[in-house]
mmCIF file of the N, C-alpha and C atoms, coordinates in Angstrom:
data_MODEL
# 
_entry.id   MODEL 
# 
loop_
_atom_site.group_PDB 
_atom_site.id 
_atom_site.type_symbol 
_atom_site.label_atom_id 
_atom_site.label_alt_id 
_atom_site.label_comp_id 
_atom_site.label_asym_id 
_atom_site.label_entity_id 
_atom_site.label_seq_id 
_atom_site.pdbx_PDB_ins_code 
_atom_site.Cartn_x 
_atom_site.Cartn_y 
_atom_site.Cartn_z 
_atom_site.occupancy 
_atom_site.B_iso_or_equiv 
_atom_site.pdbx_formal_charge 
_atom_site.auth_seq_id 
_atom_site.auth_comp_id 
_atom_site.auth_asym_id 
_atom_site.auth_atom_id 
_atom_site.pdbx_PDB_model_num 
ATOM 1   N N  . MET A 1 1  ? 7.040   40.517 -24.091 1.00 0.00 ? 1  MET A N  1 
ATOM 2   C CA . MET A 1 1  ? 6.737   39.759 -25.280 1.00 0.00 ? 1  MET A CA 1 
ATOM 3   C C  . MET A 1 1  ? 7.310   38.350 -25.138 1.00 0.00 ? 1  MET A C  1 
ATOM 4   N N  . ASN A 1 2  ? 6.512   37.324 -25.479 1.00 0.00 ? 2  ASN A N  1 
ATOM 5   C CA . ASN A 1 2  ? 6.932   35.940 -25.375 1.00 0.00 ? 2  ASN A CA 1 
ATOM 6   C C  . ASN A 1 2  ? 7.563   35.511 -26.701 1.00 0.00 ? 2  ASN A C  1 
ATOM 7   N N  . THR A 1 3  ? 8.852   35.181 -26.646 1.00 0.00 ? 3  THR A N  1 
ATOM 8   C CA . THR A 1 3  ? 9.551   34.775 -27.866 1.00 0.00 ? 3  THR A CA 1 
ATOM 9   C C  . THR A 1 3  ? 9.749   33.258 -27.924 1.00 0.00 ? 3  THR A C  1 
ATOM 10  N N  . GLN A 1 4  ? 9.180   32.529 -26.963 1.00 0.00 ? 4  GLN A N  1 
ATOM 11  C CA . GLN A 1 4  ? 9.285   31.080 -26.961 1.00 0.00 ? 4  GLN A CA 1 
ATOM 12  C C  . GLN A 1 4  ? 8.369   30.483 -28.015 1.00 0.00 ? 4  GLN A C  1 
ATOM 13  N N  . ALA A 1 5  ? 8.891   29.586 -28.822 1.00 0.00 ? 5  ALA A N  1 
ATOM 14  C CA . ALA A 1 5  ? 8.072   28.892 -29.813 1.00 0.00 ? 5  ALA A CA 1 
ATOM 15  C C  . ALA A 1 5  ? 7.258   27.810 -29.115 1.00 0.00 ? 5  ALA A C  1 
ATOM 16  N N  . THR A 1 6  ? 6.027   27.664 -29.547 1.00 0.00 ? 6  THR A N  1 
ATOM 17  C CA . THR A 1 6  ? 5.166   26.610 -29.000 1.00 0.00 ? 6  THR A CA 1 
ATOM 18  C C  . THR A 1 6  ? 5.578   25.266 -29.616 1.00 0.00 ? 6  THR A C  1 
ATOM 19  N N  . PRO A 1 7  ? 5.158   24.160 -29.008 1.00 0.00 ? 7  PRO A N  1 
ATOM 20  C CA . PRO A 1 7  ? 5.450   22.852 -29.617 1.00 0.00 ? 7  PRO A CA 1 
ATOM 21  C C  . PRO A 1 7  ? 4.907   22.748 -31.048 1.00 0.00 ? 7  PRO A C  1 
ATOM 22  N N  . ALA A 1 8  ? 3.747   23.307 -31.305 1.00 0.00 ? 8  ALA A N  1 
ATOM 23  C CA . ALA A 1 8  ? 3.177   23.267 -32.660 1.00 0.00 ? 8  ALA A CA 1 
ATOM 24  C C  . ALA A 1 8  ? 4.037   24.069 -33.631 1.00 0.00 ? 8  ALA A C  1 
ATOM 25  N N  . GLU A 1 9  ? 4.537   25.213 -33.207 1.00 0.00 ? 9  GLU A N  1 
ATOM 26  C CA . GLU A 1 9  ? 5.403   26.030 -34.072 1.00 0.00 ? 9  GLU A CA 1 
ATOM 27  C C  . GLU A 1 9  ? 6.711   25.301 -34.364 1.00 0.00 ? 9  GLU A C  1 
ATOM 28  N N  . ARG A 1 10 ? 7.252   24.620 -33.358 1.00 0.00 ? 10 ARG A N  1 
ATOM 29  C CA . ARG A 1 10 ? 8.487   23.854 -33.566 1.00 0.00 ? 10 ARG A CA 1 
ATOM 30  C C  . ARG A 1 10 ? 8.231   22.686 -34.514 1.00 0.00 ? 10 ARG A C  1 
ATOM 31  N N  . ALA A 1 11 ? 7.105   22.009 -34.341 1.00 0.00 ? 11 ALA A N  1 
ATOM 32  C CA . ALA A 1 11 ? 6.762   20.888 -35.231 1.00 0.00 ? 11 ALA A CA 1 
ATOM 33  C C  . ALA A 1 11 ? 6.592   21.378 -36.662 1.00 0.00 ? 11 ALA A C  1 
ATOM 34  N N  . LEU A 1 12 ? 5.952   22.523 -36.836 1.00 0.00 ? 12 LEU A N  1 
ATOM 35  C CA . LEU A 1 12 ? 5.761   23.097 -38.167 1.00 0.00 ? 12 LEU A CA 1 
ATOM 36  C C  . LEU A 1 12 ? 7.109   23.434 -38.804 1.00 0.00 ? 12 LEU A C  1 
ATOM 37  N N  . ALA A 1 13 ? 7.998   24.030 -38.037 1.00 0.00 ? 13 ALA A N  1 
ATOM 38  C CA . ALA A 1 13 ? 9.326   24.378 -38.553 1.00 0.00 ? 13 ALA A CA 1 
ATOM 39  C C  . ALA A 1 13 ? 10.103  23.127 -38.946 1.00 0.00 ? 13 ALA A C  1 
ATOM 40  N N  . ARG A 1 14 ? 10.008  22.065 -38.152 1.00 0.00 ? 14 ARG A N  1 
ATOM 41  C CA . ARG A 1 14 ? 10.703  20.813 -38.483 1.00 0.00 ? 14 ARG A CA 1 
ATOM 42  C C  . ARG A 1 14 ? 10.139  20.199 -39.759 1.00 0.00 ? 14 ARG A C  1 
ATOM 43  N N  . LEU A 1 15 ? 8.813   20.184 -39.885 1.00 0.00 ? 15 LEU A N  1 
ATOM 44  C CA . LEU A 1 15 ? 8.194   19.641 -41.093 1.00 0.00 ? 15 LEU A CA 1 
ATOM 45  C C  . LEU A 1 15 ? 8.639   20.420 -42.324 1.00 0.00 ? 15 LEU A C  1 
ATOM 46  N N  . ARG A 1 16 ? 8.639   21.732 -42.221 1.00 0.00 ? 16 ARG A N  1 
ATOM 47  C CA . ARG A 1 16 ? 9.054   22.564 -43.355 1.00 0.00 ? 16 ARG A CA 1 
ATOM 48  C C  . ARG A 1 16 ? 10.506  22.299 -43.727 1.00 0.00 ? 16 ARG A C  1 
ATOM 49  N N  . ALA A 1 17 ? 11.364  22.117 -42.735 1.00 0.00 ? 17 ALA A N  1 
ATOM 50  C CA . ALA A 1 17 ? 12.778  21.844 -43.008 1.00 0.00 ? 17 ALA A CA 1 
ATOM 51  C C  . ALA A 1 17 ? 12.974  20.451 -43.607 1.00 0.00 ? 17 ALA A C  1 
ATOM 52  N N  . ASP A 1 18 ? 12.212  19.486 -43.129 1.00 0.00 ? 18 ASP A N  1 
ATOM 53  C CA . ASP A 1 18 ? 12.376  18.101 -43.551 1.00 0.00 ? 18 ASP A CA 1 
ATOM 54  C C  . ASP A 1 18 ? 11.728  17.789 -44.902 1.00 0.00 ? 18 ASP A C  1 
ATOM 55  N N  . TYR A 1 19 ? 10.743  18.593 -45.314 1.00 0.00 ? 19 TYR A N  1 
ATOM 56  C CA . TYR A 1 19 ? 10.007  18.336 -46.555 1.00 0.00 ? 19 TYR A CA 1 
ATOM 57  C C  . TYR A 1 19 ? 9.952   19.607 -47.415 1.00 0.00 ? 19 TYR A C  1 
ATOM 58  N N  . PRO A 1 20 ? 11.095  20.023 -47.955 1.00 0.00 ? 20 PRO A N  1 
ATOM 59  C CA . PRO A 1 20 ? 11.133  21.277 -48.713 1.00 0.00 ? 20 PRO A CA 1 
ATOM 60  C C  . PRO A 1 20 ? 10.368  21.220 -50.040 1.00 0.00 ? 20 PRO A C  1 
ATOM 61  N N  . GLY A 1 21 ? 9.973   20.038 -50.482 1.00 0.00 ? 21 GLY A N  1 
ATOM 62  C CA . GLY A 1 21 ? 9.201   19.918 -51.715 1.00 0.00 ? 21 GLY A CA 1 
ATOM 63  C C  . GLY A 1 21 ? 7.725   20.218 -51.532 1.00 0.00 ? 21 GLY A C  1 
ATOM 64  N N  . HIS A 1 22 ? 7.339   20.555 -50.303 1.00 0.00 ? 22 HIS A N  1 
ATOM 65  C CA . HIS A 1 22 ? 5.949   20.872 -49.978 1.00 0.00 ? 22 HIS A CA 1 
ATOM 66  C C  . HIS A 1 22 ? 5.856   22.232 -49.282 1.00 0.00 ? 22 HIS A C  1 
ATOM 67  N N  . ARG A 1 23 ? 4.736   22.890 -49.458 1.00 0.00 ? 23 ARG A N  1 
ATOM 68  C CA . ARG A 1 23 ? 4.402   24.068 -48.654 1.00 0.00 ? 23 ARG A CA 1 
ATOM 69  C C  . ARG A 1 23 ? 3.540   23.538 -47.517 1.00 0.00 ? 23 ARG A C  1 
ATOM 70  N N  . ILE A 1 24 ? 3.972   23.752 -46.278 1.00 0.00 ? 24 ILE A N  1 
ATOM 71  C CA . ILE A 1 24 ? 3.302   23.164 -45.121 1.00 0.00 ? 24 ILE A CA 1 
ATOM 72  C C  . ILE A 1 24 ? 2.810   24.276 -44.207 1.00 0.00 ? 24 ILE A C  1 
ATOM 73  N N  . TRP A 1 25 ? 1.560   24.161 -43.774 1.00 0.00 ? 25 TRP A N  1 
ATOM 74  C CA . TRP A 1 25 ? 0.965   25.162 -42.904 1.00 0.00 ? 25 TRP A CA 1 
ATOM 75  C C  . TRP A 1 25 ? -0.162  24.547 -42.091 1.00 0.00 ? 25 TRP A C  1 
ATOM 76  N N  . ARG A 1 26 ? -0.695  25.336 -41.159 1.00 0.00 ? 26 ARG A N  1 
ATOM 77  C CA . ARG A 1 26 ? -1.864  24.955 -40.376 1.00 0.00 ? 26 ARG A CA 1 
ATOM 78  C C  . ARG A 1 26 ? -3.071  25.679 -40.938 1.00 0.00 ? 26 ARG A C  1 
ATOM 79  N N  . SER A 1 27 ? -4.145  24.948 -41.135 1.00 0.00 ? 27 SER A N  1 
ATOM 80  C CA . SER A 1 27 ? -5.395  25.596 -41.536 1.00 0.00 ? 27 SER A CA 1 
ATOM 81  C C  . SER A 1 27 ? -5.971  26.321 -40.323 1.00 0.00 ? 27 SER A C  1 
ATOM 82  N N  . VAL A 1 28 ? -6.940  27.181 -40.570 1.00 0.00 ? 28 VAL A N  1 
ATOM 83  C CA . VAL A 1 28 ? -7.601  27.905 -39.491 1.00 0.00 ? 28 VAL A CA 1 
ATOM 84  C C  . VAL A 1 28 ? -9.080  27.517 -39.505 1.00 0.00 ? 28 VAL A C  1 
ATOM 85  N N  . ARG A 1 29 ? -9.556  27.047 -38.370 1.00 0.00 ? 29 ARG A N  1 
ATOM 86  C CA . ARG A 1 29 ? -10.957 26.649 -38.256 1.00 0.00 ? 29 ARG A CA 1 
ATOM 87  C C  . ARG A 1 29 ? -11.863 27.871 -38.300 1.00 0.00 ? 29 ARG A C  1 
ATOM 88  N N  . HIS A 1 30 ? -13.154 27.629 -38.437 1.00 0.00 ? 30 HIS A N  1 
ATOM 89  C CA . HIS A 1 30 ? -14.140 28.714 -38.511 1.00 0.00 ? 30 HIS A CA 1 
ATOM 90  C C  . HIS A 1 30 ? -14.140 29.610 -37.276 1.00 0.00 ? 30 HIS A C  1 
ATOM 91  N N  . ASP A 1 31 ? -13.688 29.061 -36.126 1.00 0.00 ? 31 ASP A N  1 
ATOM 92  C CA . ASP A 1 31 ? -13.656 29.843 -34.886 1.00 0.00 ? 31 ASP A CA 1 
ATOM 93  C C  . ASP A 1 31 ? -12.310 30.507 -34.639 1.00 0.00 ? 31 ASP A C  1 
ATOM 94  N N  . GLY A 1 32 ? -11.410 30.437 -35.634 1.00 0.00 ? 32 GLY A N  1 
ATOM 95  C CA . GLY A 1 32 ? -10.120 31.099 -35.526 1.00 0.00 ? 32 GLY A CA 1 
ATOM 96  C C  . GLY A 1 32 ? -9.023  30.267 -34.887 1.00 0.00 ? 32 GLY A C  1 
ATOM 97  N N  . VAL A 1 33 ? -9.351  29.085 -34.435 1.00 0.00 ? 33 VAL A N  1 
ATOM 98  C CA . VAL A 1 33 ? -8.381  28.207 -33.790 1.00 0.00 ? 33 VAL A CA 1 
ATOM 99  C C  . VAL A 1 33 ? -7.617  27.429 -34.871 1.00 0.00 ? 33 VAL A C  1 
ATOM 100 N N  . PRO A 1 34 ? -6.306  27.189 -34.665 1.00 0.00 ? 34 PRO A N  1 
ATOM 101 C CA . PRO A 1 34 ? -5.571  26.385 -35.646 1.00 0.00 ? 34 PRO A CA 1 
ATOM 102 C C  . PRO A 1 34 ? -6.238  25.025 -35.834 1.00 0.00 ? 34 PRO A C  1 
ATOM 103 N N  . GLY A 1 35 ? -6.289  24.595 -37.090 1.00 0.00 ? 35 GLY A N  1 
ATOM 104 C CA . GLY A 1 35 ? -6.957  23.338 -37.407 1.00 0.00 ? 35 GLY A CA 1 
ATOM 105 C C  . GLY A 1 35 ? -5.993  22.303 -37.935 1.00 0.00 ? 35 GLY A C  1 
ATOM 106 N N  . ASP A 1 36 ? -6.366  21.689 -39.045 1.00 0.00 ? 36 ASP A N  1 
ATOM 107 C CA . ASP A 1 36 ? -5.587  20.604 -39.628 1.00 0.00 ? 36 ASP A CA 1 
ATOM 108 C C  . ASP A 1 36 ? -4.227  21.082 -40.121 1.00 0.00 ? 36 ASP A C  1 
ATOM 109 N N  . TRP A 1 37 ? -3.355  20.098 -40.299 1.00 0.00 ? 37 TRP A N  1 
ATOM 110 C CA . TRP A 1 37 ? -2.028  20.308 -40.842 1.00 0.00 ? 37 TRP A CA 1 
ATOM 111 C C  . TRP A 1 37 ? -2.102  19.990 -42.329 1.00 0.00 ? 37 TRP A C  1 
ATOM 112 N N  . VAL A 1 38 ? -1.576  20.887 -43.162 1.00 0.00 ? 38 VAL A N  1 
ATOM 113 C CA . VAL A 1 38 ? -1.745  20.770 -44.609 1.00 0.00 ? 38 VAL A CA 1 
ATOM 114 C C  . VAL A 1 38 ? -0.386  20.862 -45.299 1.00 0.00 ? 38 VAL A C  1 
ATOM 115 N N  . ALA A 1 39 ? -0.202  20.007 -46.318 1.00 0.00 ? 39 ALA A N  1 
ATOM 116 C CA . ALA A 1 39 ? 1.001   20.057 -47.152 1.00 0.00 ? 39 ALA A CA 1 
ATOM 117 C C  . ALA A 1 39 ? 0.558   20.086 -48.612 1.00 0.00 ? 39 ALA A C  1 
ATOM 118 N N  . THR A 1 40 ? 1.056   21.063 -49.344 1.00 0.00 ? 40 THR A N  1 
ATOM 119 C CA . THR A 1 40 ? 0.768   21.180 -50.771 1.00 0.00 ? 40 THR A CA 1 
ATOM 120 C C  . THR A 1 40 ? 2.057   20.912 -51.538 1.00 0.00 ? 40 THR A C  1 
ATOM 121 N N  . LEU A 1 41 ? 1.979   20.047 -52.517 1.00 0.00 ? 41 LEU A N  1 
ATOM 122 C CA . LEU A 1 41 ? 3.145   19.618 -53.283 1.00 0.00 ? 41 LEU A CA 1 
ATOM 123 C C  . LEU A 1 41 ? 3.636   20.726 -54.215 1.00 0.00 ? 41 LEU A C  1 
ATOM 124 N N  . HIS A 1 42 ? 4.938   21.014 -54.129 1.00 0.00 ? 42 HIS A N  1 
ATOM 125 C CA . HIS A 1 42 ? 5.585   21.947 -55.055 1.00 0.00 ? 42 HIS A CA 1 
ATOM 126 C C  . HIS A 1 42 ? 6.519   21.220 -56.013 1.00 0.00 ? 42 HIS A C  1 
ATOM 127 N N  . ASP A 1 43 ? 7.149   20.166 -55.528 1.00 0.00 ? 43 ASP A N  1 
ATOM 128 C CA . ASP A 1 43 ? 8.145   19.433 -56.308 1.00 0.00 ? 43 ASP A CA 1 
ATOM 129 C C  . ASP A 1 43 ? 7.612   18.034 -56.597 1.00 0.00 ? 43 ASP A C  1 
ATOM 130 N N  . PRO A 1 44 ? 7.307   17.711 -57.848 1.00 0.00 ? 44 PRO A N  1 
ATOM 131 C CA . PRO A 1 44 ? 6.759   16.397 -58.175 1.00 0.00 ? 44 PRO A CA 1 
ATOM 132 C C  . PRO A 1 44 ? 7.655   15.232 -57.758 1.00 0.00 ? 44 PRO A C  1 
ATOM 133 N N  . ALA A 1 45 ? 8.915   15.478 -57.528 1.00 0.00 ? 45 ALA A N  1 
ATOM 134 C CA . ALA A 1 45 ? 9.804   14.417 -57.061 1.00 0.00 ? 45 ALA A CA 1 
ATOM 135 C C  . ALA A 1 45 ? 9.578   14.092 -55.582 1.00 0.00 ? 45 ALA A C  1 
ATOM 136 N N  . ALA A 1 46 ? 8.837   14.953 -54.882 1.00 0.00 ? 46 ALA A N  1 
ATOM 137 C CA . ALA A 1 46 ? 8.636   14.787 -53.443 1.00 0.00 ? 46 ALA A CA 1 
ATOM 138 C C  . ALA A 1 46 ? 7.358   14.042 -53.094 1.00 0.00 ? 46 ALA A C  1 
ATOM 139 N N  . GLY A 1 47 ? 6.464   13.860 -54.053 1.00 0.00 ? 47 GLY A N  1 
ATOM 140 C CA . GLY A 1 47 ? 5.214   13.180 -53.737 1.00 0.00 ? 47 GLY A CA 1 
ATOM 141 C C  . GLY A 1 47 ? 4.345   12.995 -54.957 1.00 0.00 ? 47 GLY A C  1 
ATOM 142 N N  . ILE A 1 48 ? 3.165   12.445 -54.723 1.00 0.00 ? 48 ILE A N  1 
ATOM 143 C CA . ILE A 1 48 ? 2.213   12.165 -55.791 1.00 0.00 ? 48 ILE A CA 1 
ATOM 144 C C  . ILE A 1 48 ? 0.955   13.027 -55.615 1.00 0.00 ? 48 ILE A C  1 
ATOM 145 N N  . ASP A 1 49 ? 0.370   12.964 -54.425 1.00 0.00 ? 49 ASP A N  1 
ATOM 146 C CA . ASP A 1 49 ? -0.864  13.717 -54.162 1.00 0.00 ? 49 ASP A CA 1 
ATOM 147 C C  . ASP A 1 49 ? -0.567  15.215 -54.052 1.00 0.00 ? 49 ASP A C  1 
ATOM 148 N N  . PRO A 1 50 ? -1.377  16.054 -54.698 1.00 0.00 ? 50 PRO A N  1 
ATOM 149 C CA . PRO A 1 50 ? -1.107  17.494 -54.662 1.00 0.00 ? 50 PRO A CA 1 
ATOM 150 C C  . PRO A 1 50 ? -1.315  18.126 -53.285 1.00 0.00 ? 50 PRO A C  1 
ATOM 151 N N  . THR A 1 51 ? -2.223  17.566 -52.493 1.00 0.00 ? 51 THR A N  1 
ATOM 152 C CA . THR A 1 51 ? -2.487  18.114 -51.157 1.00 0.00 ? 51 THR A CA 1 
ATOM 153 C C  . THR A 1 51 ? -2.717  16.974 -50.180 1.00 0.00 ? 51 THR A C  1 
ATOM 154 N N  . ILE A 1 52 ? -2.110  17.096 -49.000 1.00 0.00 ? 52 ILE A N  1 
ATOM 155 C CA . ILE A 1 52 ? -2.310  16.130 -47.923 1.00 0.00 ? 52 ILE A CA 1 
ATOM 156 C C  . ILE A 1 52 ? -2.792  16.904 -46.709 1.00 0.00 ? 52 ILE A C  1 
ATOM 157 N N  . ILE A 1 53 ? -3.865  16.415 -46.087 1.00 0.00 ? 53 ILE A N  1 
ATOM 158 C CA . ILE A 1 53 ? -4.421  17.051 -44.899 1.00 0.00 ? 53 ILE A CA 1 
ATOM 159 C C  . ILE A 1 53 ? -4.440  16.025 -43.782 1.00 0.00 ? 53 ILE A C  1 
ATOM 160 N N  . SER A 1 54 ? -3.893  16.392 -42.632 1.00 0.00 ? 54 SER A N  1 
ATOM 161 C CA . SER A 1 54 ? -3.823  15.492 -41.485 1.00 0.00 ? 54 SER A CA 1 
ATOM 162 C C  . SER A 1 54 ? -4.255  16.228 -40.228 1.00 0.00 ? 54 SER A C  1 
ATOM 163 N N  . SER A 1 55 ? -4.644  15.459 -39.229 1.00 0.00 ? 55 SER A N  1 
ATOM 164 C CA . SER A 1 55 ? -5.135  16.082 -38.000 1.00 0.00 ? 55 SER A CA 1 
ATOM 165 C C  . SER A 1 55 ? -4.032  16.516 -37.048 1.00 0.00 ? 55 SER A C  1 
ATOM 166 N N  . ASP A 1 56 ? -2.815  15.966 -37.208 1.00 0.00 ? 56 ASP A N  1 
ATOM 167 C CA . ASP A 1 56 ? -1.714  16.400 -36.344 1.00 0.00 ? 56 ASP A CA 1 
ATOM 168 C C  . ASP A 1 56 ? -0.382  16.280 -37.086 1.00 0.00 ? 56 ASP A C  1 
ATOM 169 N N  . ALA A 1 57 ? 0.649   16.812 -36.481 1.00 0.00 ? 57 ALA A N  1 
ATOM 170 C CA . ALA A 1 57 ? 1.960   16.875 -37.129 1.00 0.00 ? 57 ALA A CA 1 
ATOM 171 C C  . ALA A 1 57 ? 2.539   15.488 -37.377 1.00 0.00 ? 57 ALA A C  1 
ATOM 172 N N  . ASP A 1 58 ? 2.389   14.581 -36.423 1.00 0.00 ? 58 ASP A N  1 
ATOM 173 C CA . ASP A 1 58 ? 2.933   13.238 -36.595 1.00 0.00 ? 58 ASP A CA 1 
ATOM 174 C C  . ASP A 1 58 ? 2.248   12.507 -37.745 1.00 0.00 ? 58 ASP A C  1 
ATOM 175 N N  . GLU A 1 59 ? 0.946   12.657 -37.840 1.00 0.00 ? 59 GLU A N  1 
ATOM 176 C CA . GLU A 1 59 ? 0.195   12.033 -38.928 1.00 0.00 ? 59 GLU A CA 1 
ATOM 177 C C  . GLU A 1 59 ? 0.620   12.607 -40.280 1.00 0.00 ? 59 GLU A C  1 
ATOM 178 N N  . LEU A 1 60 ? 0.849   13.917 -40.321 1.00 0.00 ? 60 LEU A N  1 
ATOM 179 C CA . LEU A 1 60 ? 1.301   14.538 -41.571 1.00 0.00 ? 60 LEU A CA 1 
ATOM 180 C C  . LEU A 1 60 ? 2.690   14.036 -41.943 1.00 0.00 ? 60 LEU A C  1 
ATOM 181 N N  . ARG A 1 61 ? 3.574   13.921 -40.973 1.00 0.00 ? 61 ARG A N  1 
ATOM 182 C CA . ARG A 1 61 ? 4.928   13.414 -41.234 1.00 0.00 ? 61 ARG A CA 1 
ATOM 183 C C  . ARG A 1 61 ? 4.859   11.995 -41.813 1.00 0.00 ? 61 ARG A C  1 
ATOM 184 N N  . THR A 1 62 ? 4.028   11.152 -41.234 1.00 0.00 ? 62 THR A N  1 
ATOM 185 C CA . THR A 1 62 ? 3.870   9.782  -41.737 1.00 0.00 ? 62 THR A CA 1 
ATOM 186 C C  . THR A 1 62 ? 3.364   9.789  -43.176 1.00 0.00 ? 62 THR A C  1 
ATOM 187 N N  . ALA A 1 63 ? 2.386   10.636 -43.454 1.00 0.00 ? 63 ALA A N  1 
ATOM 188 C CA . ALA A 1 63 ? 1.832   10.729 -44.806 1.00 0.00 ? 63 ALA A CA 1 
ATOM 189 C C  . ALA A 1 63 ? 2.881   11.261 -45.795 1.00 0.00 ? 63 ALA A C  1 
ATOM 190 N N  . LEU A 1 64 ? 3.674   12.229 -45.373 1.00 0.00 ? 64 LEU A N  1 
ATOM 191 C CA . LEU A 1 64 ? 4.707   12.777 -46.259 1.00 0.00 ? 64 LEU A CA 1 
ATOM 192 C C  . LEU A 1 64 ? 5.814   11.759 -46.523 1.00 0.00 ? 64 LEU A C  1 
ATOM 193 N N  . ASP A 1 65 ? 6.144   10.957 -45.522 1.00 0.00 ? 65 ASP A N  1 
ATOM 194 C CA . ASP A 1 65 ? 7.115   9.883  -45.742 1.00 0.00 ? 65 ASP A CA 1 
ATOM 195 C C  . ASP A 1 65 ? 6.586   8.897  -46.781 1.00 0.00 ? 65 ASP A C  1 
ATOM 196 N N  . ALA A 1 66 ? 5.313   8.537  -46.658 1.00 0.00 ? 66 ALA A N  1 
ATOM 197 C CA . ALA A 1 66 ? 4.696   7.618  -47.618 1.00 0.00 ? 66 ALA A CA 1 
ATOM 198 C C  . ALA A 1 66 ? 4.672   8.237  -49.017 1.00 0.00 ? 66 ALA A C  1 
ATOM 199 N N  . GLU A 1 67 ? 4.425   9.525  -49.102 1.00 0.00 ? 67 GLU A N  1 
ATOM 200 C CA . GLU A 1 67 ? 4.430   10.216 -50.393 1.00 0.00 ? 67 GLU A CA 1 
ATOM 201 C C  . GLU A 1 67 ? 5.805   10.155 -51.041 1.00 0.00 ? 67 GLU A C  1 
ATOM 202 N N  . GLY A 1 68 ? 6.841   10.328 -50.250 1.00 0.00 ? 68 GLY A N  1 
ATOM 203 C CA . GLY A 1 68 ? 8.199   10.248 -50.778 1.00 0.00 ? 68 GLY A CA 1 
ATOM 204 C C  . GLY A 1 68 ? 8.491   8.871  -51.365 1.00 0.00 ? 68 GLY A C  1 
ATOM 205 N N  . VAL A 1 69 ? 8.035   7.836  -50.667 1.00 0.00 ? 69 VAL A N  1 
ATOM 206 C CA . VAL A 1 69 ? 8.211   6.467  -51.163 1.00 0.00 ? 69 VAL A CA 1 
ATOM 207 C C  . VAL A 1 69 ? 7.448   6.285  -52.468 1.00 0.00 ? 69 VAL A C  1 
ATOM 208 N N  . ARG A 1 70 ? 6.210   6.744  -52.506 1.00 0.00 ? 70 ARG A N  1 
ATOM 209 C CA . ARG A 1 70 ? 5.403   6.631  -53.732 1.00 0.00 ? 70 ARG A CA 1 
ATOM 210 C C  . ARG A 1 70 ? 6.067   7.368  -54.905 1.00 0.00 ? 70 ARG A C  1 
ATOM 211 N N  . ALA A 1 71 ? 6.609   8.547  -54.628 1.00 0.00 ? 71 ALA A N  1 
ATOM 212 C CA . ALA A 1 71 ? 7.243   9.337  -55.689 1.00 0.00 ? 71 ALA A CA 1 
ATOM 213 C C  . ALA A 1 71 ? 8.486   8.628  -56.213 1.00 0.00 ? 71 ALA A C  1 
ATOM 214 N N  . ARG A 1 72 ? 9.276   8.052  -55.311 1.00 0.00 ? 72 ARG A N  1 
ATOM 215 C CA . ARG A 1 72 ? 10.484  7.341  -55.741 1.00 0.00 ? 72 ARG A CA 1 
ATOM 216 C C  . ARG A 1 72 ? 10.112  6.118  -56.583 1.00 0.00 ? 72 ARG A C  1 
ATOM 217 N N  . LYS A 1 73 ? 9.073   5.395  -56.183 1.00 0.00 ? 73 LYS A N  1 
ATOM 218 C CA . LYS A 1 73 ? 8.612   4.225  -56.954 1.00 0.00 ? 73 LYS A CA 1 
ATOM 219 C C  . LYS A 1 73 ? 8.123   4.666  -58.326 1.00 0.00 ? 73 LYS A C  1 
ATOM 220 N N  . ALA A 1 74 ? 7.372   5.751  -58.381 1.00 0.00 ? 74 ALA A N  1 
ATOM 221 C CA . ALA A 1 74 ? 6.856   6.254  -59.655 1.00 0.00 ? 74 ALA A CA 1 
ATOM 222 C C  . ALA A 1 74 ? 7.999   6.666  -60.570 1.00 0.00 ? 74 ALA A C  1 
ATOM 223 N N  . THR A 1 75 ? 9.012   7.287  -60.008 1.00 0.00 ? 75 THR A N  1 
ATOM 224 C CA . THR A 1 75 ? 10.170  7.715  -60.789 1.00 0.00 ? 75 THR A CA 1 
ATOM 225 C C  . THR A 1 75 ? 10.915  6.510  -61.336 1.00 0.00 ? 75 THR A C  1 
ATOM 226 N N  . ARG A 1 76 ? 11.100  5.472  -60.514 1.00 0.00 ? 76 ARG A N  1 
ATOM 227 C CA . ARG A 1 76 ? 11.783  4.254  -60.970 1.00 0.00 ? 76 ARG A CA 1 
ATOM 228 C C  . ARG A 1 76 ? 10.981  3.594  -62.091 1.00 0.00 ? 76 ARG A C  1 
ATOM 229 N N  . ASN A 1 77 ? 9.667   3.570  -61.978 1.00 0.00 ? 77 ASN A N  1 
ATOM 230 C CA . ASN A 1 77 ? 8.828   2.942  -63.006 1.00 0.00 ? 77 ASN A CA 1 
ATOM 231 C C  . ASN A 1 77 ? 8.897   3.700  -64.321 1.00 0.00 ? 77 ASN A C  1 
ATOM 232 N N  . VAL A 1 78 ? 9.037   5.005  -64.281 1.00 0.00 ? 78 VAL A N  1 
ATOM 233 C CA . VAL A 1 78 ? 9.131   5.809  -65.496 1.00 0.00 ? 78 VAL A CA 1 
ATOM 234 C C  . VAL A 1 78 ? 10.473  5.598  -66.175 1.00 0.00 ? 78 VAL A C  1 
ATOM 235 N N  . ILE A 1 79 ? 11.529  5.510  -65.382 1.00 0.00 ? 79 ILE A N  1 
ATOM 236 C CA . ILE A 1 79 ? 12.883  5.385  -65.915 1.00 0.00 ? 79 ILE A CA 1 
ATOM 237 C C  . ILE A 1 79 ? 13.084  4.014  -66.563 1.00 0.00 ? 79 ILE A C  1 
ATOM 238 N N  . MET A 1 80 ? 12.517  2.990  -65.985 1.00 0.00 ? 80 MET A N  1 
ATOM 239 C CA . MET A 1 80 ? 12.742  1.616  -66.488 1.00 0.00 ? 80 MET A CA 1 
ATOM 240 C C  . MET A 1 80 ? 12.030  1.373  -67.742 1.00 0.00 ? 80 MET A C  1 
# 
């Protein structure tokens, strides 16, 4: 049995650890192959858009970073 994590599995684990305000997973294409990277918002303080879909882990990380910035700006605007 192979217990080595693939690079995609490691990237998924890092994303999940780094963005706990989102549920992050890989979609499955019609042919059963892993597809897009998906993040669904659980904590409104972590983002604005309810769902983000990206073609790879790096793109999703960039989008989630931008979401965090947007959420912080929105929070500051509400407080002021």
